[in-house]
C-alpha positions as CSV (number, residue, x, y, z in Angstrom):
1,X,13.4,29.3,-26.7
2,X,12.1,27.0,-29.8
3,X,8.7,27.7,-30.8
4,X,7.8,23.9,-30.4
5,X,8.9,21.6,-27.7
6,X,7.8,18.8,-25.3
7,X,7.8,19.6,-21.9
8,X,8.8,16.7,-19.7
9,X,8.4,16.4,-16.0
10,X,9.8,14.0,-13.6
11,X,8.1,13.7,-10.2
12,X,9.6,10.4,-9.4
13,X,12.4,10.2,-6.9
14,X,14.8,8.6,-9.7
15,X,18.3,9.3,-10.1
16,X,19.9,11.5,-12.9
17,X,21.9,8.5,-14.2
18,X,18.4,6.7,-14.8
19,X,17.1,9.4,-16.9
20,X,20.0,9.9,-18.9
21,X,20.3,6.2,-19.4
22,X,16.6,5.9,-20.7
23,X,17.2,9.0,-23.0
24,X,20.6,7.9,-24.5
25,X,19.2,4.4,-25.1
26,X,16.4,6.0,-26.8
27,X,18.7,8.0,-29.4
28,X,20.8,5.0,-29.7
29,X,18.0,3.0,-30.8
30,X,16.2,5.6,-33.1
31,X,19.3,6.9,-34.9
32,X,22.5,5.9,-36.5
33,X,25.6,7.0,-34.6
34,X,26.1,10.7,-34.9
35,X,22.8,11.4,-36.3
36,X,20.2,12.9,-33.6
37,X,17.1,15.1,-34.6
38,X,16.8,18.3,-32.9
39,X,16.5,19.3,-29.2
40,X,12.8,18.7,-29.0
41,X,12.7,18.1,-25.0
42,X,12.3,20.7,-22.4
43,X,12.6,19.6,-18.8
44,X,10.6,21.6,-16.7
45,X,12.7,22.7,-13.6
46,X,11.6,26.0,-11.8
47,X,8.2,26.7,-10.2
48,X,8.2,30.2,-11.9
49,X,5.6,31.1,-14.9
50,X,8.0,30.8,-18.2
51,X,11.2,29.8,-16.5
52,X,12.1,26.5,-18.1
53,X,15.3,24.8,-18.6
54,X,17.1,24.9,-22.1
55,X,16.3,22.3,-24.8
56,X,18.6,19.6,-24.5
57,X,19.0,16.0,-25.6
58,X,21.9,13.7,-24.5
59,X,24.6,13.5,-25.2
60,X,25.0,17.0,-26.3
61,X,23.8,18.6,-22.9
62,X,23.0,15.8,-20.2
63,X,20.2,16.5,-17.6
64,X,22.2,17.3,-14.4
65,X,20.1,19.3,-12.1
66,X,16.8,20.9,-11.8
67,X,14.2,18.2,-12.6
68,X,13.9,16.0,-9.9
69,X,10.8,15.9,-7.6
70,X,8.8,18.5,-9.4
71,X,5.4,18.8,-7.7
72,X,2.2,17.9,-9.0
73,X,1.3,21.7,-8.1
74,X,4.1,22.7,-10.4
75,X,2.8,20.6,-13.1
76,X,-0.5,21.8,-12.7
77,X,0.6,25.7,-12.9
78,X,2.7,25.0,-16.0
79,X,-0.2,23.2,-17.7
80,X,-2.4,26.2,-16.8
81,X,-0.1,29.0,-17.6
82,X,2.1,27.8,-20.5
83,X,0.0,25.3,-22.3
84,X,-3.7,26.4,-22.1
85,X,-3.8,30.0,-21.4
86,X,-5.0,31.8,-24.4
87,X,-5.3,28.9,-26.5
88,X,-8.0,26.5,-27.1
89,X,-6.0,23.2,-27.9
90,X,-2.3,22.2,-26.8
91,X,0.0,22.5,-29.8
92,X,2.1,19.9,-28.6
93,X,2.0,16.8,-25.7
94,X,3.9,16.9,-22.3
95,X,5.4,14.0,-20.8
96,X,5.2,12.8,-17.3
97,X,7.5,10.4,-15.2
98,X,5.9,9.9,-12.1
99,X,6.2,7.4,-9.4
100,X,4.1,5.1,-11.0
101,X,5.4,5.5,-14.4
102,X,8.7,4.7,-13.1
103,X,8.0,1.6,-11.7
104,X,7.2,-0.1,-15.1
105,X,9.8,2.0,-17.0
106,X,7.3,4.0,-18.8
107,X,6.5,7.6,-19.8
108,X,3.0,9.0,-19.8
109,X,2.1,11.8,-22.6
110,X,-0.9,13.9,-22.3
111,X,-2.0,15.2,-25.7
112,X,-5.3,17.3,-27.0
113,X,-6.7,16.5,-30.4
114,X,-9.9,16.5,-32.2
115,X,-12.2,13.4,-32.4
116,X,-15.3,12.0,-34.0
117,X,-17.6,9.5,-32.2
118,X,-16.7,6.7,-35.0
119,X,-12.8,7.3,-34.1
120,X,-13.6,7.2,-30.5
121,X,-15.5,3.9,-30.9
122,X,-12.3,2.6,-32.9
123,X,-9.8,3.7,-30.1
124,X,-12.1,2.3,-27.7
125,X,-12.2,-1.0,-29.6
126,X,-8.6,-1.1,-30.4
127,X,-7.2,-1.0,-26.8
128,X,-9.4,-3.4,-25.4
129,X,-12.6,-1.4,-24.4
130,X,-15.8,-0.7,-26.0
131,X,-19.3,-2.5,-26.3
132,X,-20.0,-4.5,-29.5
133,X,-21.5,-2.0,-31.5
134,X,-17.9,-0.2,-31.1
135,X,-16.3,-3.3,-32.3
136,X,-18.9,-3.1,-35.2
137,X,-18.0,0.6,-36.0
138,X,-14.2,-0.3,-36.0
139,X,-14.7,-3.2,-38.4
140,X,-16.4,-1.0,-41.2
141,X,-15.2,2.2,-40.7
142,X,-12.5,4.4,-42.4
143,X,-11.2,7.0,-40.0
144,X,-11.7,9.5,-42.9
145,X,-15.2,9.0,-43.3
146,X,-17.8,10.7,-40.9
147,X,-21.5,10.2,-40.3
148,X,-23.7,13.0,-40.7
149,X,-26.0,13.9,-37.9
150,X,-28.4,17.1,-36.6
151,X,-26.4,19.3,-34.2
152,X,-27.9,22.7,-33.3
153,X,-25.5,24.6,-32.3
154,X,-25.4,27.5,-34.3
155,X,-26.7,30.1,-31.6
156,X,-24.5,28.7,-28.7
157,X,-21.3,29.7,-27.4
158,X,-18.3,27.7,-27.5
159,X,-18.8,26.4,-24.0
160,X,-22.5,25.7,-24.8
161,X,-21.8,23.8,-27.9
162,X,-18.9,22.0,-26.4
163,X,-21.2,20.8,-23.4
164,X,-24.2,20.1,-25.9
165,X,-22.2,17.9,-27.9
166,X,-20.9,15.7,-25.2
167,X,-24.3,15.2,-23.9
168,X,-25.9,14.7,-27.3
169,X,-23.1,11.9,-28.4
170,X,-23.7,9.9,-25.3
171,X,-27.5,9.5,-26.0
172,X,-27.0,9.3,-29.9
173,X,-23.8,7.1,-30.1
174,X,-25.6,3.6,-30.0
175,X,-28.5,4.6,-32.2
176,X,-26.0,5.9,-34.9
177,X,-24.0,2.8,-34.6
178,X,-26.9,0.6,-35.3
179,X,-27.6,2.9,-38.2
180,X,-24.3,2.6,-39.5
181,X,-24.3,-1.2,-39.2
182,X,-27.1,-1.2,-41.3
183,X,-25.7,0.9,-44.0
184,X,-22.2,-0.9,-44.0
185,X,-24.1,-4.4,-44.2
186,X,-26.0,-2.9,-47.4
187,X,-22.8,-1.6,-49.1
188,X,-24.2,1.9,-48.9
189,X,-21.7,4.8,-49.6
190,X,-21.8,7.5,-47.1
191,X,-21.5,11.3,-47.4
192,X,-18.7,13.0,-45.3
193,X,-20.1,15.5,-42.8
194,X,-18.7,18.7,-41.7
195,X,-15.7,17.8,-39.5
196,X,-16.2,21.0,-37.0
197,X,-19.9,19.8,-36.3
198,X,-18.6,16.1,-35.7
199,X,-15.6,16.3,-33.6
200,X,-14.8,17.3,-29.8
201,X,-11.8,18.2,-28.2
202,X,-10.2,15.5,-25.9
203,X,-7.2,14.7,-23.9
204,X,-5.8,11.3,-24.3
205,X,-3.4,9.9,-22.1
206,X,-0.5,7.7,-23.8
207,X,1.8,5.3,-21.9
208,X,5.0,4.6,-24.1
209,X,7.9,2.5,-23.1
210,X,10.7,4.7,-21.8
211,X,13.2,2.8,-23.9
212,X,11.5,3.8,-27.1
213,X,9.3,6.8,-26.3
214,X,11.4,9.5,-27.5
215,X,11.7,8.0,-31.0
216,X,7.8,7.9,-31.5
217,X,6.4,11.1,-29.5
218,X,7.2,13.6,-32.2
219,X,5.0,11.4,-34.3
220,X,1.8,12.5,-32.4
221,X,3.0,16.1,-32.7
222,X,2.9,15.4,-36.5
223,X,-0.4,13.2,-37.3
224,X,-2.2,13.7,-33.9
225,X,-3.1,11.2,-31.2
226,X,-6.3,10.1,-32.9
227,X,-4.2,8.5,-36.0
228,X,-1.6,7.3,-33.9
229,X,-4.4,5.5,-31.6
230,X,-6.7,4.3,-34.4
231,X,-3.9,2.4,-36.3
232,X,-3.8,4.5,-39.2
233,X,-0.4,5.7,-39.1
234,X,1.2,2.4,-38.2
235,X,-1.4,0.2,-39.7
236,X,1.1,-2.5,-40.9
237,X,3.9,-2.2,-38.7
238,X,2.3,-1.5,-35.2
239,X,2.4,-5.3,-34.1
240,X,4.9,-7.9,-34.5
241,X,4.7,-11.4,-35.8
242,X,3.2,-12.8,-32.5
243,X,0.7,-9.6,-32.1
244,X,2.8,-7.7,-29.7
245,X,2.9,-4.3,-29.8
246,X,6.0,-2.3,-30.9
247,X,5.1,0.2,-27.9
248,X,2.4,0.0,-25.6
249,X,-1.1,0.9,-25.7
250,X,-2.4,4.4,-24.4
251,X,-3.9,3.6,-20.9
252,X,-7.2,5.8,-21.3
253,X,-8.7,8.7,-23.0
254,X,-10.8,11.2,-20.8
255,X,-13.4,13.5,-21.9
256,X,-12.1,17.0,-20.5
257,X,-10.4,20.0,-21.6
258,X,-8.2,20.4,-18.6
259,X,-5.9,17.6,-17.3
260,X,-5.7,19.2,-13.7
261,X,-7.7,16.1,-11.9
262,X,-5.9,13.7,-14.0
263,X,-2.4,14.3,-13.5
264,X,-2.5,11.6,-10.4
265,X,-4.8,9.0,-12.2
266,X,-2.2,7.5,-14.5
267,X,-3.2,3.6,-15.1
268,X,-0.7,1.0,-14.6
269,X,-0.9,-0.9,-17.8
270,X,1.3,-3.7,-17.3
271,X,-1.5,-6.3,-17.0
272,X,-3.8,-4.4,-19.7
273,X,-1.5,-4.0,-22.6
274,X,-2.7,-5.8,-25.7
275,X,-0.7,-8.5,-26.6
276,X,1.6,-8.2,-23.5
277,X,3.8,-11.2,-22.8
278,X,5.9,-12.2,-20.0
279,X,9.3,-12.4,-21.0
280,X,12.6,-14.2,-19.6
281,X,14.8,-11.2,-18.9
282,X,18.1,-12.8,-18.2
283,X,21.0,-14.7,-20.1
284,X,23.3,-17.1,-18.3
285,X,25.4,-14.3,-17.1
286,X,22.5,-12.3,-15.7
287,X,23.1,-9.5,-17.8
288,X,20.6,-7.8,-19.9
289,X,20.5,-8.7,-23.5
290,X,19.1,-6.8,-26.7
291,X,15.3,-8.1,-26.6
292,X,15.2,-7.0,-23.0
293,X,16.3,-3.0,-24.1
294,X,13.9,-3.3,-27.1
295,X,10.7,-4.4,-24.8
296,X,11.7,-1.7,-22.2
297,X,12.2,-4.6,-19.5
298,X,15.4,-3.0,-18.0
299,X,14.3,-1.9,-14.1
300,X,15.5,0.6,-11.6
301,X,16.4,0.5,-8.4
302,X,13.0,2.4,-7.4
303,X,11.0,-0.4,-9.4
304,X,12.1,-3.0,-6.4
305,X,9.6,-2.8,-3.1
306,X,10.5,-6.5,-1.6
307,X,13.6,-6.9,0.4
308,X,14.8,-10.5,0.6
309,X,17.7,-11.5,3.0
310,X,19.4,-15.1,3.0
311,X,22.5,-16.3,4.9
312,X,23.7,-19.2,3.0
313,X,24.2,-20.1,-0.9
314,X,21.7,-22.7,-0.7
315,X,19.0,-20.1,0.6
316,X,19.9,-17.9,-2.2
317,X,19.9,-20.8,-4.7
318,X,16.2,-21.9,-3.1
319,X,15.2,-18.3,-3.3
320,X,16.5,-17.5,-7.2
321,X,14.3,-20.5,-8.1
322,X,11.0,-19.2,-6.6
323,X,11.4,-16.4,-8.8
324,X,8.5,-16.3,-11.7
325,X,11.0,-14.0,-13.4
326,X,14.7,-13.4,-13.0
327,X,15.8,-9.5,-13.7
328,X,19.3,-8.4,-15.1
329,X,21.6,-7.0,-12.8
330,X,21.7,-3.3,-12.1
331,X,24.5,-0.9,-11.9
332,X,25.6,-1.1,-8.2
333,X,27.0,2.0,-5.9
334,X,30.4,1.5,-5.4
335,X,30.0,1.6,-1.5
336,X,27.5,-1.3,-1.7
337,X,29.4,-4.4,-0.8
338,X,26.4,-6.8,-1.4
339,X,25.8,-8.9,-4.3
340,X,22.4,-9.0,-5.4
341,X,19.8,-11.2,-7.6
342,X,16.9,-9.6,-8.9
343,X,13.4,-10.8,-10.1
344,X,9.6,-10.7,-9.6
345,X,7.1,-13.1,-8.1
346,X,3.6,-12.3,-8.9
347,X,3.2,-8.4,-9.4
348,X,6.1,-7.8,-6.9
349,X,9.7,-7.1,-8.0
350,X,12.1,-8.4,-5.7
351,X,15.9,-7.8,-4.6
352,X,17.4,-10.6,-2.7
353,X,20.9,-10.5,-0.9
354,X,23.0,-12.9,0.9
355,X,25.5,-12.6,3.5
356,X,29.3,-12.8,2.6
357,X,30.7,-16.4,2.4
358,X,31.7,-17.6,5.9
359,X,30.4,-14.7,7.5
360,X,27.5,-15.2,10.0
361,X,25.7,-13.7,12.7
362,X,23.8,-10.5,13.9
363,X,26.6,-8.0,12.7
364,X,26.9,-9.4,9.3
365,X,23.4,-9.6,8.7
366,X,22.8,-6.0,10.0
367,X,25.4,-4.7,7.3
368,X,23.5,-6.5,4.4
369,X,20.4,-5.2,5.4
370,X,21.4,-1.6,5.6
371,X,23.3,-1.3,2.7
372,X,20.6,-2.9,0.7
373,X,18.2,-0.5,2.4
374,X,20.4,2.7,1.3
375,X,20.8,1.3,-2.2
376,X,16.8,0.5,-2.6
377,X,15.3,3.5,-0.9
378,X,12.1,2.2,-2.2
379,X,12.2,-1.0,-0.4
380,X,8.4,-1.3,1.4
381,X,8.6,-5.0,2.8
382,X,11.5,-7.0,4.3
383,X,11.9,-10.7,4.4
384,X,14.4,-12.9,6.4
385,X,14.3,-16.2,4.8
386,X,16.5,-19.4,5.5
387,X,16.9,-22.5,7.7
388,X,17.2,-22.7,11.5
389,X,16.8,-24.9,14.5
390,X,13.7,-26.2,15.8
391,X,12.7,-26.1,19.6
392,X,9.9,-29.3,19.8
393,X,8.5,-29.3,22.9
394,X,4.9,-31.3,24.3
395,X,3.2,-28.4,23.3
396,X,4.5,-27.7,19.6
397,X,5.5,-30.8,17.6
398,X,7.9,-29.2,15.4
399,X,9.8,-31.4,13.0
400,X,12.6,-31.3,10.5
401,X,11.3,-29.7,7.3
402,X,8.6,-27.7,9.1
403,X,8.3,-24.0,8.6
404,X,8.3,-21.3,11.6
405,X,7.6,-17.7,11.1
406,X,8.1,-15.1,13.4
407,X,4.7,-13.6,15.0
408,X,4.3,-11.3,18.2
409,X,3.3,-13.0,21.5
410,X,2.4,-11.5,24.6
411,X,6.3,-11.1,25.6
412,X,8.0,-10.7,22.3
413,X,7.6,-8.9,19.0
414,X,8.3,-12.1,16.9
415,X,12.1,-12.1,17.4
416,X,14.1,-12.2,20.7
417,X,17.7,-11.8,21.0
418,X,18.8,-14.5,23.8
419,X,22.3,-13.6,24.4
420,X,21.7,-10.0,25.3
421,X,21.1,-9.3,29.0
422,X,22.1,-9.4,32.2
423,X,22.6,-12.3,34.6
424,X,20.7,-12.6,38.0
425,X,21.5,-13.7,41.3
426,X,19.8,-17.1,40.6
427,X,22.0,-17.6,37.0
428,X,19.1,-16.8,35.0
429,X,19.7,-14.0,32.3
430,X,17.4,-11.0,32.1
431,X,17.0,-10.0,28.6
432,X,17.6,-6.3,28.1
433,X,16.4,-4.1,24.9
434,X,13.7,-5.0,22.6
435,X,13.2,-5.8,18.8
436,X,10.2,-4.5,16.6
437,X,7.6,-6.5,15.5
438,X,7.1,-7.1,11.9
439,X,5.4,-4.4,9.9
440,X,1.6,-4.3,10.3
441,X,1.1,-5.0,6.5
442,X,3.0,-8.5,7.0
443,X,0.9,-9.1,9.7
444,X,-2.3,-8.9,7.8
445,X,-0.6,-11.0,5.3
446,X,0.1,-13.8,7.5
447,X,-3.2,-13.7,8.9
448,X,-4.5,-14.5,5.0
449,X,-2.1,-17.2,5.0
450,X,-3.1,-18.9,8.2
451,X,-6.8,-18.6,6.9
452,X,-5.8,-20.3,3.3
453,X,-4.2,-23.1,5.2
454,X,-7.4,-23.8,6.9
455,X,-9.0,-23.6,3.7
456,X,-6.5,-25.7,1.7
457,X,-5.5,-22.9,-0.6
458,X,-1.6,-22.9,0.0
459,X,0.6,-23.9,-2.9
460,X,3.5,-24.4,-0.7
461,X,3.6,-28.1,-1.7
462,X,3.1,-27.0,-5.5
463,X,6.2,-24.8,-5.2
464,X,8.1,-27.3,-3.6
465,X,7.4,-30.1,-6.3
466,X,8.7,-27.6,-9.1
467,X,11.9,-27.0,-7.1
468,X,12.4,-30.5,-6.8
469,X,11.8,-31.2,-10.5
470,X,14.8,-28.7,-11.6
471,X,17.2,-29.1,-8.3
472,X,16.4,-32.6,-6.9
473,X,19.0,-32.0,-4.0
474,X,16.2,-29.6,-2.6
475,X,13.7,-32.5,-2.6
476,X,12.3,-34.3,0.5
477,X,14.9,-36.3,2.0
478,X,13.1,-39.5,2.0
479,X,16.3,-41.7,2.7
480,X,16.9,-39.9,5.9
481,X,15.2,-40.8,9.4
482,X,14.0,-37.7,11.4
483,X,15.0,-38.6,14.7
484,X,14.5,-36.6,17.8
485,X,16.9,-37.4,20.7
486,X,16.3,-37.0,24.4
487,X,18.0,-33.4,25.8
488,X,20.5,-35.3,28.0
489,X,21.5,-37.7,25.2
490,X,24.5,-36.1,23.4
491,X,25.8,-37.1,19.9
492,X,28.5,-39.5,20.0
493,X,31.7,-39.4,18.0
494,X,31.6,-39.7,14.3
495,X,29.4,-39.1,11.5
496,X,25.9,-39.6,11.5
497,X,23.8,-40.9,14.8
498,X,24.4,-44.8,14.4
499,X,26.2,-44.7,17.4
500,X,23.8,-42.8,19.2
501,X,21.4,-45.8,20.6
502,X,18.1,-46.9,19.4
503,X,14.7,-45.7,20.6
504,X,15.5,-45.8,24.2
505,X,17.3,-42.4,23.7
506,X,14.7,-40.9,21.3
507,X,11.4,-39.1,21.9
508,X,8.9,-41.3,20.3
509,X,6.1,-39.3,18.2
510,X,3.4,-40.3,16.1
511,X,3.8,-40.9,12.4
512,X,2.7,-38.1,10.4
513,X,0.0,-38.7,7.5
514,X,2.3,-37.1,5.1
515,X,5.6,-35.2,4.5
516,X,3.9,-32.0,3.9
517,X,5.3,-29.1,6.1
518,X,3.7,-27.7,8.9
519,X,3.7,-24.4,9.6
520,X,4.2,-22.8,13.0
521,X,3.8,-19.2,14.1
522,X,5.8,-17.5,17.2
523,X,8.7,-16.5,18.8
524,X,12.1,-16.8,17.2
525,X,15.4,-16.6,19.4
526,X,18.4,-15.0,17.6
527,X,21.9,-14.6,18.7
528,X,25.2,-14.8,17.5
529,X,26.5,-18.5,18.0
530,X,25.0,-21.8,17.0
531,X,22.6,-23.2,19.5
532,X,23.7,-27.0,19.6
533,X,22.9,-28.2,23.0
534,X,19.2,-29.5,23.8
535,X,19.6,-28.8,27.5
536,X,20.3,-25.0,26.8
537,X,18.0,-24.8,24.2
538,X,15.0,-25.9,26.4
539,X,16.5,-23.8,29.4
540,X,16.3,-20.7,27.5
541,X,13.3,-21.4,25.6
542,X,11.4,-21.6,29.1
543,X,13.2,-18.3,30.1
544,X,11.6,-16.6,27.1
545,X,8.6,-17.8,27.4
546,X,8.7,-20.3,24.8
547,X,10.4,-20.2,21.6
548,X,9.9,-22.2,18.0
549,X,13.2,-21.8,16.4
550,X,16.9,-20.7,16.9
551,X,19.1,-18.6,14.6
552,X,21.5,-16.0,14.1
553,X,20.7,-13.1,11.8
554,X,17.3,-11.9,12.5
555,X,18.2,-9.9,15.7
556,X,20.4,-7.9,13.5
557,X,17.5,-6.8,11.3
558,X,14.3,-6.1,13.3
559,X,15.5,-2.4,14.5
560,X,16.7,-1.4,11.2
561,X,15.2,-3.3,8.5
562,X,11.6,-4.3,9.8
563,X,11.0,-7.8,8.4
564,X,9.1,-11.1,8.5
565,X,11.2,-14.0,9.4
566,X,10.9,-17.3,7.7
567,X,12.8,-20.5,9.1
568,X,12.8,-24.3,7.4
569,X,13.7,-26.3,10.2
570,X,17.0,-28.4,9.2
571,X,17.8,-29.7,13.1
572,X,16.9,-29.6,16.6
573,X,19.4,-27.2,17.7
574,X,21.0,-30.1,19.5
575,X,24.4,-31.8,19.1
576,X,22.9,-34.1,16.6
577,X,22.8,-31.6,13.6
578,X,22.3,-33.5,10.4
579,X,23.2,-31.3,7.2
580,X,21.1,-33.6,5.2
581,X,18.0,-31.7,5.5
582,X,19.5,-28.0,5.0
583,X,18.9,-27.8,1.2
584,X,14.7,-28.9,1.7
585,X,14.8,-26.5,4.8
586,X,16.0,-23.9,2.6
587,X,13.3,-25.0,0.0
588,X,10.3,-24.8,2.4
589,X,11.0,-21.6,3.9
590,X,11.4,-20.0,-0.1
591,X,8.4,-21.5,-0.9
592,X,6.5,-20.0,2.3
593,X,7.6,-16.8,0.9
594,X,6.7,-17.1,-2.3
595,X,2.9,-18.0,-1.1
596,X,3.1,-15.2,1.1
597,X,4.1,-12.8,-1.8
598,X,1.0,-13.9,-3.5
599,X,-1.1,-13.1,-1.1
600,X,0.1,-9.8,-0.8
601,X,-1.9,-7.4,-3.0
602,X,0.7,-4.8,-5.0
603,X,-1.9,-2.0,-4.0
604,X,-1.1,-2.5,-0.5
605,X,2.4,-2.6,-1.1
606,X,2.3,1.0,-2.8
607,X,0.2,2.4,0.1
608,X,2.8,0.7,3.0
609,X,5.5,3.2,3.8
610,X,9.1,2.5,2.8
611,X,11.4,0.8,5.2
612,X,13.0,4.3,6.1
613,X,9.9,5.9,6.8
614,X,8.9,3.1,8.8
615,X,12.1,3.5,11.2
616,X,11.5,7.1,11.3
617,X,7.9,6.5,12.9
618,X,9.1,4.0,15.0
619,X,11.8,6.0,16.3
620,X,9.5,8.9,16.7
621,X,7.1,6.9,18.6
622,X,9.9,5.6,20.9
623,X,11.1,9.3,21.6
624,X,7.3,9.9,22.4
625,X,7.3,7.1,24.9
626,X,10.6,7.9,26.4
627,X,9.2,11.4,27.0
628,X,6.1,10.2,28.4
629,X,7.8,7.7,30.9
630,X,10.1,10.8,31.8
631,X,7.4,13.0,32.7
632,X,5.7,10.3,34.7
633,X,8.9,9.6,36.5
634,X,9.5,13.3,37.3
635,X,5.9,13.5,38.7
636,X,6.1,10.6,41.0
637,X,9.6,12.1,42.2
638,X,7.9,15.4,42.9
639,X,5.1,13.3,44.9
640,X,7.6,11.7,47.3
């Protein structure tokens, strides 16, 4: 065992491949081929005191076992026994990769160092915090100069002295800052005071991009976190020409001798890093380029929490165009036959999967969803987005280009499989089985969407306008006519509806004020065949208690991939189908999904169970209900 090493804890459920790839990319970036610095890293793998894995660094000895799912408790025990016991100060930092750091491809490092009030002011100012007085201090002070001030701690114990210093600094800092400003303004020269009286040991939390962290962390051991954070060592090369950091800033510093209560309080810096910028992350072939690797903008499967499924290439194209940022493709499990696109909307990382070309229906949709869920086990929100056939009625004025969103009603959970059931004596079909409702997290967001619509806050039209500017084929088809024919009037042979007669065969409807899509919430009917008969459409809708839309995939998802189903209306589920509305219908559905994700807080997603966990809870609930039914049945049998 070496005398100096950097313990690394991996508490996140990430694969060995991911960790090895990160460490290997760090080596490749920091060193010429064949040159590697010493084995400075030790992965903490056992729960027993002082039982650590051997020092290692790929490719000499890749990490193969022992570090996945190390618990917070084990980490605390290690820090207590291995690093703090018997010493006043940690001789080296330790690193953590937990679920939060894994999400943004960073490693959090904890280090201890002595710091004085002036350095504190510099650190706070540099990383975005601090008062105006702090900024004044950081402007004029040199990190090697210290203010002299009275500190009567000679007769105190170490613990009393430390507590006194912390309390005294809080009350005196602003007064000293004002005094210093007056001195600096008059060009006074300061005496250097005793470092021992002016410094307090503090813990510092760094957040470094994983792709370059290994090359910078050893400098913390050599120079100390204060110099690193105060822009002393890297004063000239810490920022690029655009003011962007070469490596991210520390998220915080904390006044405590022990990190016991801090391990689970790592702060997400994605929106607070000084100079942080959003970058386009793919080239034309969808592969990562050097700039992406250098910036740490390479993602892992655990970072994707939103699963978006579509059935048609036009739906996939609309979905991709709704992304704020497209990500490079990830290495894929050979057992996963799906093809994925990756990206971000707002703060949400999204994986998009599409059914194979020419394959439709419930089974194909279920297969795509199952493989997606298995490959991305951190998925928490599911969306099924695409086109569908509307069910217009006197109660619901559904038109081409409108949006239908699955929502629980008194009879159904939002989606019903209309072609699964038993035929009664009167010819009607009794539906058997039930489908799950969308997760509550999504239903809460639907409530927000309805309220936002009332307030005129939805951005769907804006999203559609932007898409139309880029892909004109997805714009509102103004040259086409939205005709709704009477249910018994079937389409005549030939293309188009020129031979279908005039207004006498149509359902007359009032003209709308504009072409903006109207959103409808209710039951979506799903089956294995395309619905293209208006009489059957209306008959089944009546039997099912009223449906808004027919489609072919959702019923294959709900019991294994709980999701919200969003459909743009491209036809009326009759014989008068018109492909001219399909692209616009795909666009409105994707635009609604984008707006919905904009109303979904990332913190709420993080608190939501994964789809696997949700399915486990549902299965347990169904099992409990079945047990209760059997108990009630047995009691009734014993009564009679």
